C-alpha positions as CSV (number, residue, x, y, z in Angstrom):
1,X,-0.1,-0.1,0.0
2,X,1.5,3.6,-1.0
3,X,1.8,6.0,1.6
4,X,-0.9,8.3,-0.2
5,X,-3.3,5.4,-0.1
6,X,-2.5,4.6,3.6
7,X,-2.7,8.3,4.5
8,X,-6.4,8.5,3.0
9,X,-7.5,5.2,5.0
10,X,-6.2,7.0,8.1
11,X,-8.3,10.0,7.3
12,X,-11.3,7.8,7.2
13,X,-10.6,6.6,10.5
14,X,-10.6,10.3,11.6
15,X,-14.6,10.4,10.7
16,X,-14.9,6.9,12.5
17,X,-13.5,8.7,15.7
18,X,-15.6,11.9,15.1
19,X,-18.8,9.8,14.6
20,X,-17.9,7.6,17.7
21,X,-18.1,10.8,19.9
22,X,-21.4,12.3,18.4
23,X,-23.9,10.6,21.0
24,X,-21.4,12.0,23.8
25,X,-21.6,15.4,22.6
26,X,-25.4,15.0,22.3
27,X,-25.4,14.0,25.9
28,X,-23.2,16.4,27.4
29,X,-25.2,19.4,26.2
30,X,-27.8,18.6,29.0
31,X,-25.3,19.2,31.6
32,X,-22.6,21.8,30.1
33,X,-23.0,24.9,28.2
34,X,-21.6,24.1,24.5
35,X,-18.8,26.4,24.4
36,X,-17.4,25.8,27.6
37,X,-17.8,22.1,26.9
38,X,-15.6,22.5,23.7
39,X,-12.9,24.8,25.9
40,X,-12.8,22.0,28.5
41,X,-12.0,19.3,26.1
42,X,-9.5,21.4,24.2
43,X,-7.5,22.3,27.4
44,X,-7.6,18.7,28.2
45,X,-6.4,17.7,24.7
46,X,-3.5,20.5,24.7
47,X,-2.3,19.4,28.3
48,X,-2.3,15.5,27.3
49,X,-0.3,16.4,24.2
50,X,2.2,18.3,26.1
51,X,2.6,15.5,28.7
52,X,2.9,12.8,26.1
53,X,4.9,14.9,23.5
54,X,7.9,12.0,23.4
55,X,5.2,9.5,22.8
56,X,3.6,11.6,19.8
57,X,7.1,12.6,18.6
58,X,8.2,9.2,18.0
59,X,7.0,9.4,14.2
60,X,9.0,12.5,13.9
61,X,12.4,12.6,12.0
62,X,15.3,12.4,14.4
63,X,16.6,15.8,14.1
64,X,13.1,17.2,15.0
65,X,12.6,14.8,17.6
66,X,15.9,15.4,19.5
67,X,14.5,19.2,19.8
68,X,11.6,17.9,22.1
69,X,9.0,20.5,23.1
70,X,11.3,23.1,21.9
71,X,9.8,22.5,18.5
72,X,6.8,24.3,19.6
73,X,8.8,27.7,19.3
74,X,8.8,27.1,15.2
75,X,8.0,30.4,13.8
76,X,6.1,28.8,10.9
77,X,4.2,26.4,13.3
78,X,3.0,29.6,15.5
79,X,2.1,31.4,12.4
80,X,0.0,28.7,10.7
81,X,-1.1,27.2,14.0
82,X,-2.7,30.6,14.9
83,X,-4.7,30.9,11.5
84,X,-5.7,27.3,11.7
85,X,-6.6,27.5,15.4
86,X,-8.8,30.5,14.7
87,X,-10.7,28.8,11.6
88,X,-11.3,25.5,13.7
89,X,-12.6,27.7,16.8
90,X,-14.8,29.6,14.6
91,X,-16.3,26.5,13.1
92,X,-16.7,24.8,16.6
93,X,-18.4,27.8,17.9
94,X,-20.9,28.6,14.9
95,X,-21.9,25.3,14.5
96,X,-22.4,25.3,18.6
97,X,-24.6,28.4,18.5
98,X,-26.6,27.0,15.4
99,X,-27.5,24.0,17.0
100,X,-29.5,25.9,19.5
101,X,-32.1,26.9,16.9
102,X,-31.7,24.3,14.0
103,X,-32.1,20.8,13.8
104,X,-29.3,18.2,14.3
105,X,-30.1,17.0,10.6
106,X,-30.0,20.3,9.1
107,X,-26.7,21.0,11.1
108,X,-24.9,17.7,9.8
109,X,-26.1,18.3,6.1
110,X,-25.1,22.3,6.0
111,X,-21.7,21.5,7.9
112,X,-20.8,18.7,5.3
113,X,-21.2,21.4,2.6
114,X,-17.8,21.9,3.1
115,X,-17.3,18.9,0.7
116,X,-18.4,21.2,-2.0
117,X,-16.7,24.4,-1.0
118,X,-13.3,22.9,-0.7
119,X,-13.0,22.2,-4.4
120,X,-14.5,25.4,-4.9
121,X,-12.1,27.4,-3.0
122,X,-9.0,25.6,-4.5
123,X,-10.4,26.6,-8.1
124,X,-11.4,30.3,-7.0
125,X,-8.0,30.8,-5.1
126,X,-5.6,28.9,-7.3
127,X,-7.5,28.3,-10.4
128,X,-7.2,24.2,-10.1
129,X,-9.9,22.5,-11.7
130,X,-10.9,19.3,-9.7
131,X,-10.4,15.9,-11.0
132,X,-13.1,13.8,-12.7
133,X,-13.2,11.4,-9.5
134,X,-13.6,14.5,-7.2
135,X,-16.6,15.9,-9.1
136,X,-17.9,12.5,-9.3
137,X,-17.4,12.1,-5.8
138,X,-19.0,15.5,-4.6
139,X,-22.2,14.6,-6.7
140,X,-22.5,11.1,-5.0
141,X,-21.7,12.6,-1.4
142,X,-24.2,15.4,-1.8
143,X,-27.2,13.1,-2.9
144,X,-26.0,10.5,0.0
145,X,-25.8,13.5,2.5
146,X,-29.6,14.7,1.7
147,X,-30.9,11.2,1.9
148,X,-29.2,10.5,5.2
149,X,-30.0,13.5,7.1
150,X,-33.2,14.8,5.1
151,X,-32.6,18.3,6.2
152,X,-35.8,20.9,6.3
153,X,-34.6,23.9,4.5
154,X,-37.9,25.4,3.6
155,X,-37.8,27.9,6.5
156,X,-34.4,28.9,6.9
157,X,-33.5,30.2,10.6
158,X,-30.8,31.6,12.3
159,X,-29.1,28.7,13.4
160,X,-29.0,27.6,9.6
161,X,-27.1,30.8,8.9
162,X,-24.6,30.1,11.9
163,X,-24.0,26.5,10.6
164,X,-23.1,27.9,7.1
165,X,-20.3,30.0,8.7
166,X,-19.2,26.5,10.2
167,X,-19.1,25.1,6.8
168,X,-17.2,27.9,5.5
169,X,-14.7,28.1,8.3
170,X,-14.0,24.1,8.2
171,X,-13.5,24.6,4.4
172,X,-10.8,27.3,4.4
173,X,-9.4,25.1,7.1
174,X,-9.0,21.8,5.0
175,X,-7.8,24.1,2.1
176,X,-5.1,25.7,4.2
177,X,-3.9,22.7,6.2
178,X,-1.7,21.5,3.3
179,X,0.0,24.7,2.9
180,X,0.8,24.4,6.5
181,X,2.1,20.8,6.7
182,X,4.7,21.5,3.9
183,X,6.2,24.5,6.0
184,X,6.3,23.2,9.3
185,X,6.0,19.7,11.5
186,X,2.4,18.5,12.2
187,X,3.2,18.1,16.0
188,X,3.7,21.7,16.8
189,X,1.3,22.7,14.2
190,X,-1.2,20.5,16.2
191,X,-0.3,22.4,19.5
192,X,-0.9,25.5,18.3
193,X,-4.1,24.7,16.9
194,X,-5.4,23.2,20.2
195,X,-4.3,25.9,22.3
196,X,-5.6,28.8,20.0
197,X,-9.0,27.0,20.3
198,X,-8.8,26.5,24.0
199,X,-8.1,30.3,24.4
200,X,-10.8,31.5,22.0
201,X,-13.6,29.3,23.3
202,X,-12.4,29.8,26.9
203,X,-12.9,33.9,26.0
204,X,-16.0,33.0,24.6
205,X,-17.5,30.8,27.4
206,X,-16.5,33.4,30.1
207,X,-17.4,36.9,28.1
208,X,-20.5,35.8,26.2
209,X,-22.0,32.5,27.2
210,X,-24.3,31.7,30.1
211,X,-21.9,29.2,31.6
212,X,-23.3,26.1,32.9
213,X,-21.6,23.1,34.4
214,X,-23.2,20.0,36.1
215,X,-20.5,17.5,36.9
216,X,-21.8,13.7,36.7
217,X,-20.8,10.4,35.3
218,X,-22.4,11.3,32.0
219,X,-20.7,14.6,31.4
220,X,-17.1,13.1,32.6
221,X,-17.6,10.1,30.1
222,X,-18.4,12.6,27.4
223,X,-15.5,14.7,28.1
224,X,-13.1,11.7,28.0
225,X,-14.6,10.2,24.9
226,X,-14.5,13.6,23.0
227,X,-11.1,14.7,24.2
228,X,-9.5,11.8,23.5
229,X,-11.3,10.6,20.3
230,X,-12.8,13.4,18.3
231,X,-10.4,16.2,19.5
232,X,-6.9,14.5,20.2
233,X,-6.8,11.6,18.0
234,X,-8.9,13.0,15.4
235,X,-6.9,16.1,14.8
236,X,-3.6,14.4,15.4
237,X,-4.3,11.8,12.8
238,X,-6.0,14.8,10.1
239,X,-2.5,16.8,10.9
240,X,-0.3,13.7,10.5
241,X,-1.6,12.5,7.2
242,X,-3.7,14.9,5.2
243,X,-0.7,16.5,4.0
244,X,-0.1,13.4,1.7
245,X,-3.3,13.9,-0.3
246,X,-5.3,16.8,-1.8
247,X,-7.7,19.3,0.3
248,X,-10.6,18.2,-2.1
249,X,-9.8,14.5,-1.6
250,X,-9.7,14.9,2.1
251,X,-13.0,16.8,2.3
252,X,-14.7,13.9,0.4
253,X,-13.4,11.3,2.8
254,X,-14.6,13.5,5.6
255,X,-18.2,13.6,4.1
256,X,-18.3,10.0,5.7
257,X,-18.5,11.6,9.1
258,X,-22.3,11.8,9.3
259,X,-22.7,7.8,8.3
260,X,-20.7,7.0,11.3
261,X,-22.6,9.6,13.6
262,X,-25.7,8.2,12.4
263,X,-24.6,4.6,13.0
264,X,-23.2,5.2,16.5
265,X,-26.0,7.2,17.6
266,X,-28.4,4.2,16.6
267,X,-26.1,1.9,18.4
268,X,-25.4,3.9,21.6
269,X,-28.7,5.9,22.1
270,X,-31.0,4.2,20.0
271,X,-31.8,7.1,17.5
272,X,-34.2,6.2,14.8
273,X,-32.8,5.5,11.4
274,X,-35.1,6.7,8.4
275,X,-35.8,4.6,5.6
276,X,-33.4,6.9,3.4
277,X,-30.6,6.6,5.7
278,X,-29.2,3.5,4.7
279,X,-29.2,4.2,0.8
280,X,-27.9,7.6,1.9
281,X,-25.0,6.1,3.7
282,X,-24.1,3.7,0.8
283,X,-24.0,6.7,-1.5
284,X,-21.4,8.5,0.4
285,X,-19.4,5.5,1.1
286,X,-19.8,5.2,-2.6
287,X,-18.3,8.8,-3.1
288,X,-15.4,7.7,-0.8
289,X,-14.8,4.8,-2.8
290,X,-14.9,6.9,-6.0
291,X,-11.9,9.1,-4.7
292,X,-9.9,6.1,-3.8
293,X,-10.4,4.1,-7.1
294,X,-10.0,7.5,-8.8
295,X,-6.4,6.8,-8.3
296,X,-4.2,8.0,-5.3
297,X,-2.0,9.7,-7.6
298,X,-4.5,12.3,-8.6
299,X,-3.0,15.9,-7.7
300,X,-4.2,19.4,-7.9
301,X,-1.2,20.8,-9.6
302,X,0.4,23.7,-8.1
303,X,-0.9,22.7,-4.5
304,X,1.5,21.4,-1.8
305,X,1.6,18.0,-1.0
306,X,4.1,15.7,1.1
307,X,5.9,12.9,-0.3
308,X,4.9,13.9,-4.0
309,X,5.9,12.8,-6.4
310,X,8.1,10.1,-4.9
311,X,5.3,8.1,-3.3
312,X,3.3,8.2,-6.4
313,X,3.3,4.6,-7.7
């Protein structure tokens, strides 16, 4: 298996991490205000990353690994981490605000529109047309997302508008991450992304949000699951592996998140599956396979990518 192919399968694992966490996030909102919940889990993830730095750094080249935590001071990591951290924080915050006045299905569908926005951003910003496999994958993913989530967009509410902000922010994050990963190591970049999210969401929770925190077993379990899986493991794997593929292909792979979120919500909390959910999930997975079978060597010319062309085989 080539490095590109392996990296894209690891990105699919990221969507599993996010999907597993979905039921926990839903349960936690009954006991903790949303932005405070995000701030706490990002704080915990940042501290775990610092404490376990030698373990996380094992995959780094020897010269970088010997620098230890001093690698955090890398200027490119700080610069790009600040930008990406702001984009991630804005995405989490706008999605959280939107969830108050829109449905979970609407939120899932609108957020997943980043699948379309990433190739559009790449084309408008860099003049690079998406490959045929990406275009076909986007079409399949949109159809599958509609069937899976069955959003009600007849009456647009404020929450829908906020969630569009999440989709736009996340699309820019996906399209910029590759540029960061060819300029600095993924580990200090991850640290600064987590740290910026911690600070911004913490400030939002203290200054704007009506904070609520009712500690109990359900909330503690949710914090552990979301900190370790969706926050630390998810962002670690994304930062480590997305640089080996293109932003558009990564966005299509991440379209599988609602599939796993729906499955684990059904498995853990018994959420009802609609009749269209299964074919919708099938179309989304077909979109992911379209990208994979379209050739791991597909490249958006002019965009940075790790291991290319040496790993193209």
